[in-house]
KEKE-3310 file (N, C-alpha, C; in steps of 0.2 Angstrom, whole numbers, plus 5000, padded with zeros to 4 digits):
npx = (5217:5215:5222:5229:5233:5238:5253:5269:5286:5299:5312:5330:5330:5318:5301:5291:5280:5265:5257:5251:5249:5242:5255:5253:5238:5230:5222:5213:5199:5184:5176:5164:5157:5142:5125:5121:5109:5101:5107:5111:5122:5132:5135:5146:5146:5147:5150:5149:5158:5156:5142:5134:5126:5124:5136:5138:5147:5149:5153:5165:5179:5199:5210:5222:5227:5230:5240:5231:5220:5216:5212:5217:5210:5210:5207:5200:5207:5218:5225:5227:5235:5250:5266:5270:5274:5269:5256:5255:5266:5282:5296:5311:5325:5340:5352:5355:5364:5355:5357:5358:5347:5337:5328:5319:5311:5302:5288:5273:5268:5270:5266:5274:5265:5271:5263:5260:5268:5278:5288:5300:5308:5304:5309:5322:5329:5323:5334:5343:5347:5347:5357:5368:5365:5358:5346:5333:5329:5315:5301:5283:5267:5256:5240:5238:5249:5267:5279:5290:5301:5308:5312:5314:5319:5309:5308:5306:5301:5297:5296:5287:5291:5283:5293:5298:5301:5316:5316:5308:5309:5312:5324:5334:5332:5334:5342:5350:5368:5375:5389:5394:5388:5397:5401:5404:5413:5407:5393:5390:5392:5385:5371:5371:5372:5359:5349:5354:5349:5335:5331:5322:5308:5303:5289:5281:5274:5257:5245:5237:5228:5219:5212:5208:5197:5190:5185:5177:5167:5162:5158:5147:5137:5135:5129:5117:5118:5115:5110:5096:5097:5090:5079:5062:5060:5071:5061:5052:5056:5060:5047:5041:5049:5048:5035:5032:5038:5030:5020:5023:5025:5013:5004:5012:5010:5001:4994:4990:4984:4991:5004:5005:5002:5011:5021:5017:5018:5032:5037:5031:5040:5054:5050:5049:5062:5071:5065:5070:5085:5085:5082:5090:5101:5100:5101:5112:5120:5116:5123)
npy = (5904:5886:5880:5863:5855:5858:5862:5861:5862:5854:5861:5859:5869:5877:5875:5878:5883:5882:5881:5872:5874:5865:5867:5866:5866:5856:5857:5850:5845:5842:5827:5817:5802:5799:5792:5792:5791:5803:5810:5806:5805:5791:5780:5774:5759:5752:5738:5721:5708:5694:5692:5701:5711:5730:5740:5748:5762:5762:5748:5746:5741:5739:5727:5716:5704:5686:5672:5661:5665:5670:5682:5697:5704:5722:5732:5747:5749:5740:5747:5759:5756:5754:5760:5780:5793:5807:5818:5830:5836:5842:5832:5836:5827:5827:5834:5838:5840:5847:5840:5826:5823:5812:5820:5811:5805:5815:5818:5826:5843:5856:5872:5880:5890:5903:5905:5919:5919:5910:5918:5921:5911:5905:5911:5908:5897:5897:5906:5899:5886:5892:5897:5887:5879:5868:5854:5848:5834:5827:5818:5815:5815:5811:5808:5798:5789:5787:5798:5803:5815:5835:5848:5864:5878:5892:5906:5913:5906:5893:5878:5860:5847:5831:5814:5800:5783:5778:5764:5764:5768:5759:5750:5752:5740:5735:5729:5740:5749:5760:5763:5757:5765:5771:5788:5801:5816:5827:5824:5824:5837:5845:5841:5845:5860:5861:5858:5873:5881:5878:5883:5887:5896:5890:5892:5896:5886:5881:5871:5865:5855:5853:5869:5867:5857:5864:5876:5869:5864:5876:5880:5870:5872:5884:5886:5877:5863:5851:5841:5838:5830:5831:5833:5833:5822:5813:5813:5808:5794:5788:5789:5779:5768:5766:5765:5751:5742:5744:5738:5723:5719:5721:5712:5702:5702:5699:5709:5720:5732:5742:5740:5745:5758:5761:5760:5770:5782:5783:5784:5797:5804:5803:5810:5823:5824:5822:5836:5844:5842:5847:5860:5866:5864:5873:5885:5888:5886:5898:5906)
npz = (5738:5745:5760:5762:5771:5786:5799:5807:5802:5810:5815:5821:5835:5833:5829:5818:5813:5799:5785:5771:5752:5738:5722:5710:5699:5690:5672:5669:5655:5661:5658:5656:5659:5648:5645:5628:5622:5631:5638:5650:5667:5666:5681:5691:5702:5717:5721:5728:5725:5726:5730:5723:5730:5732:5740:5754:5762:5774:5776:5770:5769:5772:5761:5760:5747:5748:5741:5736:5736:5748:5759:5767:5781:5785:5798:5803:5818:5817:5807:5814:5822:5818:5815:5814:5809:5816:5813:5810:5807:5800:5800:5798:5792:5788:5777:5761:5745:5729:5717:5722:5722:5711:5698:5693:5705:5709:5715:5721:5724:5737:5739:5754:5767:5781:5797:5807:5819:5816:5804:5806:5808:5798:5787:5792:5789:5774:5770:5774:5767:5754:5755:5759:5747:5748:5751:5761:5767:5772:5781:5783:5789:5775:5773:5782:5779:5778:5772:5761:5758:5751:5754:5748:5740:5733:5722:5734:5743:5753:5748:5748:5740:5739:5738:5731:5737:5737:5733:5725:5712:5696:5691:5676:5663:5652:5635:5633:5625:5630:5628:5617:5607:5593:5590:5577:5578:5570:5568:5583:5583:5575:5581:5593:5589:5582:5594:5601:5590:5591:5605:5618:5629:5643:5648:5639:5631:5627:5630:5619:5615:5625:5622:5611:5612:5623:5615:5608:5611:5620:5607:5604:5613:5613:5602:5607:5605:5613:5629:5640:5654:5666:5663:5656:5648:5658:5669:5664:5663:5674:5679:5670:5674:5688:5687:5679:5688:5697:5693:5692:5702:5709:5703:5710:5720:5737:5742:5734:5733:5741:5739:5727:5731:5737:5730:5718:5728:5728:5716:5713:5725:5716:5706:5711:5715:5702:5697:5707:5707:5692:5694:5703:5694:5686:5692:5696:5683:5679:5688)
capx = (5220:5215:5227:5226:5238:5244:5257:5276:5293:5303:5322:5333:5327:5312:5294:5289:5270:5264:5251:5254:5244:5242:5258:5251:5234:5227:5216:5210:5192:5180:5170:5160:5154:5135:5120:5119:5101:5098:5113:5112:5125:5134:5138:5147:5142:5150:5148:5150:5159:5153:5134:5131:5124:5128:5142:5136:5153:5151:5153:5169:5188:5203:5213:5227:5224:5237:5242:5227:5213:5211:5210:5218:5208:5212:5202:5204:5212:5224:5232:5230:5240:5255:5270:5269:5276:5267:5251:5254:5274:5285:5302:5319:5331:5346:5352:5360:5363:5350:5359:5359:5339:5334:5321:5312:5308:5300:5281:5268:5273:5265:5268:5272:5266:5272:5260:5264:5274:5283:5290:5307:5311:5303:5314:5330:5327:5326:5338:5351:5346:5349:5367:5372:5365:5354:5338:5330:5324:5309:5296:5276:5262:5250:5234:5239:5253:5271:5280:5296:5299:5312:5310:5318:5316:5307:5306:5308:5295:5298:5292:5287:5290:5286:5297:5296:5308:5322:5318:5301:5312:5314:5329:5334:5329:5334:5349:5355:5372:5377:5397:5395:5387:5403:5399:5408:5414:5405:5389:5390:5390:5377:5365:5373:5368:5352:5347:5353:5343:5328:5330:5316:5307:5297:5283:5277:5270:5252:5241:5233:5224:5213:5211:5203:5193:5187:5184:5171:5163:5158:5152:5139:5133:5131:5122:5110:5118:5117:5105:5097:5097:5088:5072:5056:5062:5072:5058:5044:5059:5059:5040:5038:5052:5045:5027:5034:5039:5022:5015:5025:5025:5006:5004:5014:5009:4995:4992:4991:4981:4995:5009:5001:5001:5020:5024:5014:5022:5039:5036:5031:5044:5057:5049:5051:5067:5072:5065:5073:5090:5086:5080:5099:5109:5097:5103:5121:5123:5113:5128)
capy = (5898:5885:5876:5856:5854:5863:5858:5862:5860:5853:5863:5860:5871:5879:5871:5883:5883:5883:5879:5871:5873:5864:5871:5866:5865:5854:5862:5845:5848:5836:5824:5814:5797:5799:5788:5796:5795:5806:5813:5806:5803:5785:5780:5768:5757:5747:5733:5714:5703:5688:5692:5705:5719:5735:5739:5754:5763:5758:5741:5744:5739:5736:5721:5715:5696:5683:5668:5655:5668:5673:5692:5699:5710:5726:5736:5755:5749:5737:5753:5765:5752:5753:5766:5782:5801:5813:5820:5837:5838:5840:5830:5837:5819:5826:5841:5835:5844:5846:5838:5821:5820:5812:5822:5804:5804:5817:5817:5833:5850:5861:5879:5881:5898:5904:5908:5924:5917:5906:5920:5921:5906:5900:5916:5908:5890:5896:5909:5895:5882:5894:5899:5879:5874:5861:5855:5847:5830:5828:5813:5820:5809:5813:5804:5793:5788:5790:5802:5804:5825:5839:5856:5869:5887:5894:5912:5915:5901:5887:5872:5854:5843:5824:5810:5793:5781:5777:5758:5763:5768:5753:5751:5749:5734:5732:5729:5748:5748:5766:5765:5753:5768:5775:5794:5805:5825:5830:5821:5826:5847:5845:5839:5851:5869:5861:5861:5879:5883:5877:5883:5890:5898:5882:5896:5898:5881:5881:5864:5866:5850:5858:5874:5865:5856:5868:5880:5865:5863:5880:5882:5865:5874:5891:5882:5873:5855:5850:5839:5840:5823:5831:5835:5830:5814:5808:5813:5802:5787:5789:5787:5773:5763:5764:5760:5745:5739:5741:5732:5718:5720:5720:5703:5694:5705:5699:5715:5723:5741:5745:5741:5753:5767:5762:5763:5778:5787:5782:5788:5805:5806:5803:5813:5829:5825:5824:5842:5848:5843:5851:5868:5867:5864:5878:5889:5886:5888:5907:5911)
capz = (5738:5750:5762:5761:5779:5793:5806:5810:5803:5814:5811:5826:5838:5830:5827:5813:5811:5791:5780:5765:5746:5730:5719:5704:5695:5683:5668:5662:5654:5665:5650:5659:5654:5648:5640:5621:5620:5633:5642:5656:5670:5668:5688:5692:5708:5721:5718:5730:5718:5731:5732:5718:5733:5733:5746:5759:5762:5782:5775:5765:5773:5766:5762:5754:5744:5748:5737:5736:5735:5753:5759:5775:5781:5787:5800:5805:5822:5813:5804:5819:5827:5813:5816:5807:5808:5819:5808:5809:5809:5794:5802:5791:5793:5784:5770:5754:5739:5726:5712:5725:5723:5704:5693:5691:5712:5713:5715:5719:5726:5738:5744:5762:5769:5787:5804:5808:5824:5813:5801:5805:5807:5790:5783:5793:5786:5767:5769:5775:5760:5747:5756:5757:5740:5748:5750:5767:5765:5779:5782:5783:5789:5771:5771:5786:5778:5780:5764:5760:5756:5753:5755:5745:5740:5726:5723:5742:5746:5756:5744:5751:5737:5738:5733:5728:5740:5734:5731:5719:5707:5692:5687:5668:5663:5644:5632:5627:5628:5624:5626:5608:5598:5587:5587:5576:5581:5566:5569:5587:5582:5572:5586:5597:5584:5581:5601:5602:5586:5595:5612:5618:5633:5643:5651:5632:5628:5631:5629:5612:5613:5629:5622:5605:5615:5627:5609:5604:5617:5619:5599:5605:5620:5610:5594:5605:5604:5622:5631:5650:5657:5670:5662:5656:5647:5663:5673:5661:5660:5679:5680:5667:5677:5693:5686:5676:5695:5704:5690:5691:5711:5710:5699:5712:5729:5741:5745:5727:5732:5746:5734:5723:5733:5742:5723:5717:5729:5727:5708:5714:5725:5709:5701:5716:5717:5697:5696:5713:5703:5688:5696:5704:5689:5681:5698:5696:5678:5679:5692)
cpx = (5216:5218:5224:5228:5240:5248:5265:5282:5298:5311:5327:5330:5320:5308:5292:5283:5269:5257:5254:5246:5249:5248:5257:5244:5230:5222:5214:5203:5188:5174:5168:5158:5145:5131:5117:5114:5099:5104:5113:5120:5127:5138:5141:5147:5145:5149:5151:5153:5156:5145:5134:5129:5127:5130:5141:5144:5155:5154:5160:5175:5192:5206:5217:5225:5230:5237:5237:5220:5210:5214:5212:5215:5209:5206:5205:5208:5216:5230:5233:5235:5250:5258:5271:5271:5269:5260:5251:5260:5278:5293:5306:5324:5339:5345:5356:5360:5358:5350:5358:5350:5338:5327:5315:5307:5303:5292:5277:5272:5267:5270:5268:5273:5267:5267:5264:5269:5281:5289:5295:5311:5311:5309:5322:5331:5328:5331:5345:5351:5350:5358:5371:5369:5361:5347:5337:5325:5322:5305:5290:5273:5257:5242:5235:5245:5261:5277:5286:5297:5305:5309:5316:5315:5316:5305:5305:5304:5299:5292:5293:5285:5290:5289:5293:5300:5312:5319:5311:5301:5315:5319:5329:5336:5331:5340:5353:5362:5376:5385:5397:5393:5394:5401:5404:5408:5408:5396:5385:5389:5385:5372:5365:5370:5363:5348:5349:5351:5337:5328:5324:5313:5300:5291:5279:5273:5264:5249:5235:5227:5216:5209:5205:5196:5186:5184:5178:5167:5160:5153:5145:5136:5129:5127:5118:5111:5118:5110:5105:5093:5094:5079:5065:5057:5066:5068:5052:5049:5058:5051:5037:5042:5050:5037:5030:5035:5034:5020:5017:5023:5016:5003:5006:5014:5002:4992:4992:4988:4988:5002:5009:5004:5008:5020:5025:5019:5029:5040:5037:5035:5052:5055:5051:5060:5071:5072:5068:5083:5090:5087:5088:5103:5106:5101:5111:5124:5120:5122:5136)
cpy = (5893:5881:5868:5855:5860:5859:5863:5859:5860:5854:5864:5862:5870:5873:5877:5881:5887:5881:5876:5871:5869:5869:5871:5865:5863:5858:5858:5848:5843:5833:5819:5809:5795:5794:5794:5799:5802:5811:5813:5803:5795:5783:5773:5766:5751:5742:5726:5708:5695:5688:5696:5712:5723:5737:5746:5756:5763:5750:5740:5747:5739:5730:5720:5704:5693:5677:5662:5659:5670:5681:5694:5702:5714:5730:5742:5752:5745:5744:5758:5762:5754:5762:5772:5791:5805:5816:5825:5841:5835:5839:5832:5830:5820:5834:5838:5839:5841:5841:5828:5819:5819:5814:5817:5804:5810:5819:5826:5837:5856:5869:5878:5887:5898:5906:5913:5923:5915:5910:5921:5916:5902:5904:5912:5901:5892:5900:5904:5889:5883:5897:5892:5878:5869:5860:5848:5841:5828:5820:5818:5813:5814:5807:5796:5789:5791:5791:5805:5812:5827:5845:5861:5874:5888:5901:5914:5911:5893:5881:5864:5850:5834:5818:5802:5790:5776:5769:5758:5766:5764:5755:5746:5742:5732:5733:5735:5748:5756:5766:5759:5757:5772:5782:5799:5811:5828:5830:5825:5834:5847:5846:5846:5860:5867:5861:5869:5883:5882:5879:5888:5891:5892:5886:5897:5893:5881:5871:5866:5861:5853:5861:5874:5863:5857:5874:5874:5865:5870:5881:5877:5868:5881:5889:5877:5866:5853:5844:5840:5834:5825:5833:5832:5823:5810:5810:5805:5796:5785:5786:5781:5767:5759:5761:5754:5742:5739:5740:5723:5714:5718:5714:5700:5696:5703:5702:5721:5732:5745:5746:5745:5756:5766:5766:5769:5784:5787:5785:5795:5806:5808:5807:5821:5829:5824:5831:5847:5848:5846:5859:5870:5868:5871:5884:5892:5887:5895:5909:5911)
cpz = (5744:5754:5762:5767:5780:5799:5806:5808:5808:5813:5820:5832:5839:5828:5823:5808:5802:5788:5773:5760:5742:5726:5713:5704:5691:5678:5666:5661:5656:5658:5656:5653:5656:5643:5635:5622:5623:5637:5649:5661:5671:5676:5688:5701:5712:5725:5723:5726:5718:5730:5729:5722:5732:5739:5749:5759:5768:5781:5772:5769:5769:5769:5758:5753:5746:5745:5738:5737:5742:5752:5765:5775:5787:5791:5800:5812:5822:5809:5809:5823:5822:5814:5814:5811:5812:5812:5806:5810:5802:5797:5797:5797:5791:5779:5765:5749:5733:5720:5716:5723:5714:5703:5695:5701:5714:5710:5712:5723:5730:5743:5752:5765:5777:5792:5807:5815:5823:5807:5800:5807:5802:5785:5784:5788:5778:5766:5770:5768:5756:5747:5754:5749:5741:5753:5757:5765:5772:5777:5784:5783:5783:5769:5774:5784:5776:5773:5765:5757:5755:5751:5752:5742:5733:5726:5732:5746:5748:5751:5746:5742:5739:5735:5734:5733:5736:5729:5727:5714:5705:5692:5681:5666:5653:5642:5629:5630:5624:5623:5618:5604:5598:5587:5586:5577:5578:5566:5577:5587:5578:5575:5590:5592:5584:5588:5603:5596:5588:5603:5612:5626:5636:5646:5645:5630:5632:5628:5625:5612:5618:5627:5614:5607:5619:5621:5608:5609:5618:5613:5599:5607:5618:5605:5595:5605:5610:5625:5639:5651:5664:5668:5660:5654:5652:5668:5670:5661:5667:5681:5677:5671:5683:5693:5685:5681:5698:5700:5689:5700:5713:5708:5705:5719:5732:5743:5740:5730:5737:5743:5731:5725:5734:5733:5720:5721:5731:5720:5710:5716:5719:5707:5704:5714:5710:5695:5699:5709:5698:5691:5699:5699:5684:5686:5697:5691:5676:5683:5687)
residu = (MET:ARG:ALA:VAL:TRP:LYS:GLY:THR:ILE:GLY:PHE:GLY:ASP:TYR:ALA:ILE:PRO:VAL:LYS:ALA:TYR:SER:ALA:VAL:GLY:GLU:HIS:ALA:VAL:PRO:LEU:HIS:GLN:VAL:HIS:GLU:PRO:ASP:GLY:GLY:ARG:VAL:ARG:VAL:ARG:ARG:VAL:CYS:GLU:VAL:ASP:GLY:ALA:ASP:VAL:PRO:ASP:ALA:GLU:ILE:VAL:LYS:GLY:TYR:PRO:VAL:PRO:GLY:GLY:ASP:VAL:VAL:VAL:LEU:THR:GLU:ASP:ASP:LEU:ALA:ARG:LEU:PRO:SER:PRO:SER:PRO:ASP:THR:ILE:ASP:VAL:HIS:GLY:PHE:VAL:PRO:ALA:ASP:ASP:ILE:ASP:PRO:VAL:CYS:PHE:ALA:LYS:SER:TYR:TYR:LEU:GLU:PRO:GLU:PRO:ALA:GLY:THR:LYS:PRO:TYR:VAL:LEU:LEU:ALA:THR:ALA:LEU:LEU:GLU:THR:GLN:ARG:VAL:ALA:VAL:VAL:LYS:VAL:ALA:LEU:ARG:ARG:ARG:GLU:THR:LEU:GLY:ALA:LEU:ARG:VAL:ARG:ASP:GLN:THR:ILE:VAL:LEU:GLN:THR:LEU:LEU:TRP:PRO:ASP:GLU:VAL:ARG:ARG:LEU:ASP:PHE:PRO:PHE:LEU:HIS:GLU:ASP:VAL:ASP:LEU:ARG:ARG:GLY:GLU:LEU:ARG:ARG:ALA:VAL:ASN:LEU:ILE:GLU:GLU:LEU:ARG:ALA:ASP:PHE:ALA:SER:TYR:THR:ASP:GLU:HIS:ARG:GLU:ALA:LEU:GLU:ALA:LEU:VAL:ARG:ALA:LYS:ALA:GLU:GLY:GLY:ASP:VAL:GLU:ARG:PRO:THR:GLY:ARG:GLU:GLN:ASP:GLU:GLY:VAL:THR:ARG:LEU:LEU:MET:ALA:LEU:GLN:GLN:ARG:THR:VAL:ASP:SER:ASP:PRO:ALA:PRO:VAL:GLU:THR:ALA:ARG:ALA:ALA:ALA:ALA:MET:ALA:ALA:ARG:ALA:ARG:ALA:ALA:ALA:ARG:LYS:ALA:ALA:SER:ARG:ARG:GLY:LEU:SER:SER:SER:THR)
# end
């Protein structure tokens, strides 16, 4: 596991150094958008909608749209002046019963591992949370944004669970009136019996769709039903594209010889880059 965050838990007079690790790892099958004839990857370009130009990362900033079509542009200095908690501290603000936090508020979970110097206060905090049957409400800066969280204990390990802010949970807004439904005792008994009959072990559930998709991909790969987007077809496609560009440029350029040489060099570099990419992919697949 690779730590995604390092810092300290502020608990009374203690500063408990910890490392945070993602507690979950989703197993989605990575499907890319590709060009059907040759399998080439379809990429998303960052284009300015005003002038249509590709925008480099260095020119991208954040902006907030306001009524009328104007945009408030925010620089890195503007954002740095906003109040935020320490980027490397989990500040404990209080302790509440676990049932006080609606599960709909939970977002992401992280295991917290103590550094050697913080082992004793870490165990002290975990034991106290278990004894009191409470969770710690904390604030932490993740990705430069103040985030609400909760510390609870799972398998003797403290888990940081990020939370939605209370005002981010939507209120029910549809005309469902539970108290108007007349339930008969026999109907309720049958429903309860059905629930008992279908009692299950949560850990036994598997993602059948993902497993079937993985089996399909393996079968097609083993049967040779694949495309090689960095192979000869793509190399020839790059050459044809650049040679067409060269011809159009020669037709309009007063210095055709120099332009032709430059375009030819460009085509050669493109072919070399395609071969190098193919070689890298071959090495990665063989390992």
